[in-house]
C-alpha positions in Angstrom: -24.6 32.8 -39.2 -26.1 33.1 -35.7 -24.5 32.4 -32.4 -26.1 31.3 -29.1 -24.4 31.8 -25.7 -24.7 28.7 -23.6 -21.7 29.4 -21.3 -22.8 33.0 -20.9 -26.0 31.7 -19.2 -23.9 30.3 -16.3 -23.5 33.8 -14.9 -20.9 36.4 -14.1 -18.9 34.3 -11.8 -17.7 32.4 -14.8 -16.4 35.2 -17.0 -16.1 38.9 -17.6 -18.0 40.6 -20.4 -15.6 42.2 -22.8 -15.5 43.3 -26.4 -12.7 42.4 -28.9 -10.4 45.4 -29.6 -10.8 46.8 -33.1 -8.0 46.3 -35.6 -7.0 48.7 -38.4 -7.0 46.7 -41.6 -8.5 43.2 -41.3 -7.6 40.9 -44.1 -8.7 37.2 -44.3 -5.6 35.1 -44.8 -6.9 31.6 -44.2 -10.4 30.2 -44.3 -11.2 26.6 -43.4 -14.0 25.9 -45.9 -14.5 22.2 -44.9 -14.9 23.2 -41.3 -17.2 26.0 -42.2 -19.4 23.7 -44.2 -19.5 21.2 -41.3 -20.6 24.0 -39.0 -23.4 25.0 -41.4 -21.8 28.4 -42.1 -23.2 29.6 -45.4 -20.7 32.5 -45.9 -17.9 31.8 -48.4 -14.5 33.4 -49.0 -15.3 34.1 -52.6 -18.5 36.0 -51.9 -18.1 37.3 -48.4 -14.4 37.9 -48.0 -14.7 41.4 -46.4 -17.5 40.4 -44.0 -15.5 37.3 -42.9 -12.5 39.6 -42.2 -14.7 41.9 -40.1 -16.3 39.0 -38.2 -13.2 37.1 -37.4 -11.0 40.0 -36.5 -13.6 41.0 -33.9 -14.3 44.4 -35.7 -18.0 43.4 -36.2 -20.0 41.1 -33.9 -21.7 38.0 -35.3 -25.5 38.1 -34.8 -26.3 36.8 -31.3 -22.8 37.1 -30.0 -22.1 38.1 -26.4 -18.3 38.2 -26.1 -16.7 37.1 -22.8 -13.3 36.3 -21.4 -13.6 33.0 -19.4 -12.2 32.8 -15.9 -9.9 29.9 -14.9 -6.9 29.1 -12.7 -4.1 26.7 -13.4 -1.0 24.9 -12.4 1.8 26.2 -14.7 4.8 23.9 -14.7 3.6 22.6 -11.3 3.0 26.0 -9.7 -0.5 27.1 -8.9 -1.8 30.4 -10.1 -5.3 31.1 -8.7 -6.3 33.5 -11.4 -5.4 33.2 -15.1 -8.4 33.5 -17.5 -8.6 34.6 -21.1 -6.0 37.4 -21.4 -6.1 37.6 -25.2 -9.1 35.6 -26.2 -12.8 36.3 -26.6 -15.5 33.6 -26.6 -18.0 34.9 -29.1 -20.6 32.2 -28.3 -21.4 28.8 -29.7 -22.7 27.5 -33.0 -24.6 24.3 -33.6 -23.4 22.2 -36.5 -25.4 20.2 -39.0 -25.3 17.2 -36.7 -26.8 19.2 -33.8 -23.6 19.5 -31.8 -22.7 22.8 -30.2 -19.2 24.3 -30.7 -17.5 27.2 -29.1 -16.3 30.0 -31.4 -13.4 31.9 -29.9 -11.1 34.7 -31.1 -7.5 34.5 -30.0 -5.3 37.6 -30.3 -8.4 39.8 -30.2 -7.2 42.3 -27.5 -7.1 42.7 -23.8 -9.5 41.7 -21.1 -9.9 41.8 -17.3 -7.4 38.8 -17.2 -4.7 40.3 -19.4 -2.4 41.4 -16.6 0.6 43.1 -18.4 -0.1 41.4 -21.7 -1.1 43.2 -24.9 -3.9 40.8 -25.8 -2.5 40.3 -29.3 -1.1 37.5 -31.4 1.7 37.7 -34.1 1.1 36.2 -37.5 3.6 33.3 -37.0 1.9 31.7 -34.0 -1.5 32.2 -35.7 -0.5 30.4 -38.8 1.2 27.7 -36.7 -2.0 27.0 -34.9 -3.8 26.6 -38.2 -1.1 24.3 -39.6 -0.8 22.2 -36.5 -4.4 21.8 -35.6 -5.5 20.9 -39.1 -2.6 18.4 -39.3 -3.6 16.8 -36.0 -7.2 16.6 -37.2 -6.1 14.8 -40.3 -3.8 12.5 -38.3 -6.8 11.4 -36.3 -5.8 13.2 -33.0 -8.6 14.8 -31.0 -8.1 18.6 -31.4 -9.5 22.0 -31.4 -9.5 23.5 -35.0 -9.0 26.8 -36.7 -11.8 28.3 -38.8 -9.9 31.4 -39.9 -6.8 33.5 -39.6 -7.2 37.3 -40.2 -4.3 39.7 -40.5 -4.9 42.9 -38.5 -2.7 45.4 -40.2 -1.3 46.3 -36.8 2.2 45.5 -35.4 2.6 43.2 -32.5 5.7 43.8 -30.4 7.7 40.9 -29.1 11.5 40.8 -29.4 10.8 42.9 -32.5 7.7 44.1 -34.3 5.7 41.4 -36.2 2.5 41.6 -38.2 -0.5 40.9 -36.1 -3.3 38.3 -36.6 -6.4 36.9 -35.0 -7.1 33.2 -34.9 -10.7 31.8 -34.8 -10.6 28.6 -32.7 -13.5 26.0 -32.7 -13.7 23.7 -29.7 -16.3 21.4 -28.2 -15.8 23.7 -25.3 -13.1 25.7 -23.6 -13.7 24.2 -20.2 -10.4 23.3 -18.6 -9.2 21.5 -15.5 -8.2 25.1 -14.5 -11.9 26.2 -14.8 -12.8 23.7 -12.0 -9.7 24.9 -10.0 -10.9 28.5 -10.2 -14.0 27.7 -8.2 -12.5 25.0 -6.0 -9.8 27.3 -4.7 -12.5 29.9 -3.8 -14.6 27.2 -2.2 -17.5 28.3 -4.4 -19.4 25.0 -4.3 -22.5 26.3 -6.0 -20.5 27.5 -9.1 -18.6 24.2 -9.1 -22.0 22.3 -9.2 -23.2 24.6 -12.1 -20.0 24.0 -14.0 -20.1 20.2 -13.6 -23.8 20.2 -14.7 -23.0 22.3 -17.7 -20.0 20.1 -18.6 -22.1 16.9 -18.3 -24.9 18.4 -20.5 -22.4 19.6 -23.1 -20.0 16.7 -23.3 -21.6 13.6 -21.6 -25.4 13.8 -22.0 -25.6 10.0 -21.5 -25.0 10.8 -17.7 -28.5 11.5 -16.4 -28.7 14.3 -13.9 -31.8 14.6 -11.9 -33.7 17.9 -11.9 -36.4 19.3 -9.8 -39.6 20.7 -11.4 -39.0 24.3 -12.6 -35.2 24.0 -12.4 -32.9 24.5 -15.4 -29.9 22.4 -16.1 -27.5 24.7 -14.4 -29.4 24.1 -11.1 -29.7 20.4 -11.6 -29.4 18.1 -8.6 -25.9 16.6 -9.1 -25.4 13.4 -7.2 -22.1 12.1 -6.0 -22.5 9.2 -8.5 -23.1 11.7 -11.3 -19.8 13.4 -10.5 -18.0 10.1 -10.4 -19.5 9.1 -13.8 -18.5 12.5 -15.1 -14.9 12.1 -13.9 -14.7 8.6 -15.4 -15.9 10.0 -18.7 -13.3 12.8 -18.7 -10.6 10.2 -17.9 -11.6 8.1 -20.9 -11.3 11.1 -23.2 -7.8 11.9 -21.9 -6.6 8.3 -22.5 -7.5 8.6 -26.1 -5.9 12.0 -26.3 -2.5 11.1 -24.9 -2.2 7.8 -26.7 -3.0 9.7 -29.9 -0.1 12.1 -29.2 2.3 9.3 -28.5 1.3 7.5 -31.7 2.3 10.3 -34.0 5.2 11.8 -31.9 3.5 15.0 -30.8 5.0 16.9 -27.8 2.5 19.4 -26.4 5.2 21.4 -24.6 2.9 23.2 -22.1 0.6 20.6 -20.4 -0.5 23.0 -17.7 -3.9 22.3 -16.1 -5.2 25.5 -17.8 -4.3 23.8 -21.1 -6.0 20.5 -20.3 -9.5 20.5 -21.8 -12.1 18.2 -20.2 -13.4 17.5 -23.7 -10.2 15.6 -24.4 -9.2 17.9 -27.3 -5.6 19.2 -27.9 -5.7 22.9 -27.0 -2.9 25.5 -27.2 -0.4 25.0 -30.0 2.2 27.5 -28.7 5.4 25.6 -27.8 4.4 22.3 -29.3 6.7 20.3 -31.6 7.0 16.9 -33.3 9.6 14.3 -32.4 12.2 13.2 -35.0 14.6 10.5 -33.9 13.1 8.6 -31.0 14.0 9.6 -27.4 11.5 9.6 -24.6 13.2 12.7 -23.0 12.7 14.8 -26.2 11.7 18.4 -25.3 11.8 21.5 -27.5 9.8 24.1 -25.5 12.1 27.0 -24.4 10.0 27.5 -21.3 10.1 23.9 -20.2 13.5 24.2 -18.6 13.2 21.0 -16.5 11.7 18.9 -19.2 8.5 18.4 -17.2 6.5 18.0 -20.4 9.0 15.9 -22.4 7.6 13.3 -24.9 7.8 10.4 -22.5 6.4 12.3 -19.5 3.1 13.1 -21.1 1.1 10.1 -19.7 2.5 10.8 -16.2 1.6 14.5 -16.4 -1.9 13.8 -17.6 -2.3 11.6 -14.5 -1.1 14.5 -12.4 -3.5 16.9 -14.1 -6.4 14.5 -13.6 -5.6 14.2 -9.9 -5.9 17.9 -9.7 -9.4 17.7 -11.3 -10.2 15.0 -8.7 -9.2 17.4 -5.9 -11.8 19.9 -7.2 -14.5 17.3 -7.5 -14.2 15.9 -4.0 -16.8 18.2 -2.3 -19.3 17.1 -4.9 -18.6 13.4 -4.5 -19.3 13.3 -0.8 -19.4 15.7 2.1 -16.8 13.6 3.9 -13.4 14.0 2.4 -12.1 10.6 3.3 -15.3 9.0 1.9 -14.9 11.1 -1.3 -11.3 10.1 -1.6 -12.1 6.4 -1.2 -14.7 6.7 -4.0 -12.6 8.7 -6.5 -9.1 7.1 -6.0 -10.0 3.8 -7.7 -10.9 5.8 -10.8 -7.5 7.4 -10.9 -5.8 4.0 -10.4 -7.8 2.6 -13.2 -6.9 5.6 -15.4 -3.2 4.8 -14.9 -3.8 1.2 -15.9 -5.9 2.2 -18.9 -3.2 4.6 -20.1 -0.5 1.9 -20.0 -2.7 -0.7 -21.6 -4.0 1.5 -24.4 -0.4 2.8 -25.0 1.0 -0.7 -25.6 -2.1 -1.6 -27.6 -1.5 1.3 -29.8 2.2 0.5 -30.1 1.6 -3.1 -31.2 -0.9 -1.7 -33.8 2.0 0.4 -35.1 3.8 -3.0 -35.6 0.8 -4.5 -37.4 -0.3 -6.6 -34.4 -4.1 -6.3 -33.9 -4.3 -7.8 -30.3 -1.9 -7.3 -27.4 -0.8 -10.6 -25.9 1.9 -11.7 -23.5 5.4 -10.9 -24.8 4.3 -8.0 -26.9 5.2 -5.3 -24.3 8.7 -6.6 -24.3 8.8 -6.6 -28.1 7.8 -2.9 -28.1 10.2 -1.8 -25.3 13.1 -3.6 -27.0 12.4 -1.9 -30.3 12.2 1.6 -28.6 15.5 0.9 -26.9 17.1 0.1 -30.2 15.6 3.2 -31.8 16.8 5.4 -29.0 20.3 4.0 -29.0 20.6 4.2 -32.8 18.7 7.6 -33.1 16.2 6.2 -35.5 13.5 8.5 -36.8 10.1 7.7 -35.1 8.0 8.3 -38.2 10.3 7.1 -40.9 11.2 3.8 -39.1 7.7 2.6 -38.8 6.9 3.5 -42.4 10.1 1.7 -43.5 9.1 -1.4 -41.5 5.7 -1.5 -43.1 7.0 -0.8 -46.7 9.5 -3.7 -46.4 6.9 -6.3 -45.5 6.0 -9.2 -47.7 4.9 -12.7 -46.8 7.8 -14.2 -48.8 10.4 -12.0 -47.1 9.1 -12.7 -43.6 9.0 -16.5 -44.2 12.5 -16.5 -45.8 14.0 -14.5 -43.0 12.6 -16.7 -40.3 13.7 -19.8 -42.1 17.2 -18.8 -43.2 18.6 -16.5 -40.5 20.6 -18.3 -37.8 20.0 -16.7 -34.4 23.7 -17.0 -33.4 24.8 -14.7 -36.3 22.1 -12.1 -35.8 22.8 -8.5 -34.7 20.6 -6.9 -32.0 18.3 -5.5 -34.7 18.1 -8.8 -36.6 17.2 -10.6 -33.4 14.4 -8.2 -32.9 13.2 -8.6 -36.5 13.1 -12.4 -36.1 10.8 -12.0 -33.1 8.6 -9.5 -34.8 8.4 -11.5 -38.1 7.5 -14.6 -36.1 4.7 -12.6 -34.3 3.1 -11.4 -37.6 4.0 -14.3 -39.9 0.5 -15.8 -39.9 -0.9 -12.9 -42.0 1.7 -10.4 -43.2 -0.8 -8.7 -45.5 -3.1 -7.8 -42.6 -0.2 -6.6 -40.5 1.0 -4.3 -43.3 -2.5 -2.9 -43.7 -2.8 -2.2 -40.0 0.6 -0.5 -40.0 -0.3 1.7 -42.9 -3.5 2.7 -41.2 -1.7 3.5 -37.9 1.5 5.1 -39.0 1.4 8.4 -40.9 3.6 8.9 -43.9 4.1 12.5 -43.1 3.8 14.7 -40.0 4.2 18.5 -39.6 8.0 18.3 -39.1 9.4 21.2 -37.2 11.9 22.4 -39.9 9.2 22.4 -42.5 6.7 24.3 -40.3 9.4 26.9 -39.5 10.3 27.2 -43.2 6.8 27.9 -44.4 6.1 30.3 -41.5 9.2 32.2 -42.3 8.2 32.5 -46.0 4.7 33.6 -45.1 5.9 36.2 -42.6 8.6 37.7 -44.7 6.9 37.7 -48.1 3.2 37.5 -47.4 3.1 34.7 -50.0 1.1 31.7 -48.6 1.6 29.4 -51.6 4.2 27.3 -49.7 1.9 27.1 -46.7 -1.0 25.9 -48.9 1.2 23.2 -50.5 2.3 22.0 -47.1 -1.2 21.9 -45.8 -2.4 19.9 -48.7 0.0 17.2 -47.9 -0.6 17.3 -44.1 -4.3 17.0 -44.7 -3.8 13.5 -46.3 -1.0 12.1 -44.0 -1.7 8.4 -44.8 -1.8 8.8 -48.6 1.1 9.2 -51.0 0.6 12.4 -53.0 2.9 14.0 -55.6 4.4 16.3 -53.0 4.5 13.9 -50.0 8.1 12.9 -50.4 9.2 16.6 -50.2 8.0 16.7 -46.5 9.1 13.3 -45.2 12.7 14.2 -44.6 14.1 14.5 -41.1 16.1 17.7 -40.3 19.8 17.4 -41.2 20.8 18.5 -37.7 18.3 16.3 -35.9 16.6 19.5 -34.5 19.6 19.7 -32.1 19.3 23.4 -31.6 15.5 23.8 -32.2 13.4 25.5 -29.6 9.7 26.5 -29.6 8.3 29.6 -27.9 5.1 30.7 -26.3 3.2 33.2 -28.6 2.7 35.7 -25.8 
């Protein structure tokens, strides 16, 4: 295994060089073999267990690694902090997979850096295991996400409200460039670094955007045109549409959608106070630090629009020297983004109902169903699965033919409309629903149960069984039914917490 250092080449304005802090007794707890294979990593848990523990605890550097803590700013719950940065993470470098794509390799919980402020730079074992569970589940659900390669126990205690066993997570991402990374340079009016960052991001994520270069110049010094920047912004917006719509499809609540947790690659990043929705309610929030429900389930589209507007603010000087002209050029992209989010959301929702193409009347059908689900506190995952499982052509035809509208309840009235909409091909509708609606999600009470067992006993067998089901969320396995149940209390008193 050998790393290169593409981000490191941007220069010292972008990071601080820093080494991971050693740990006393590294032990490999989780190893993501399929991801390792995709990355072309030849080491295996069976043969190289001790070496993997050394590498992914930060005790020993991987060949070619030049560890850094990345600099960034961020709006946290709407309040701007001009300097955040990696306070407990080290970007080791990047690795090129078997398809030729570069991926960041980052340790999280690996010690302090210049950006740590009063933090200890460490991670407890619970949040480390949670990130592995959640990111692998999201990947299997088809949601764009960062992934975990490894979790290593450190043998050292981490002190929060009480001592916990410590761990280091290895996170793999297309990059760790955030909206907050652009904000870091924009607030300092460092236009040259902003250009460098934009060029790097284009080269890394959107190579189809052709940036002109002068003879003898490297990509970091490329001649970024205003049109390049607009094309870049449009490409970032497209990624965010896919991301948010994917969250809403499966009932995911990020919990901390700050601009420093918004990756321009369109990947889900930071699984601290995240949670999954049980019964449908657009105002669902579980994060203990989201006291005003800013990042509630139904607000996520609106917040992503706000975050993208903050990115637009940063890019204005690169679009045009005249602010009014730059605004006139970039504002239509934001307006289109809002329209695209709304259209793609309803397109996804009708897919959940087995409808392949959104037509007039379908939005009302969706909204009426969600109103019924919210009023009756119907489970978001279970209800769509039940609708799909109940479908047969004969049942639909008989229902439409024999049910008198005057005698129908609110739910029966809705069913009549839905059945009429899909009656031409119920088999195709059911197939689309089964493809779109997962049978199982990482329900909060099951996540907490396996984490508690793992923390208290050190036995990961319950976690492995849970992961095996989560990694095939659209298939019925022997153990699937054991993880489909909603919590008996509806998660009424459930709260998630930031791992710091």
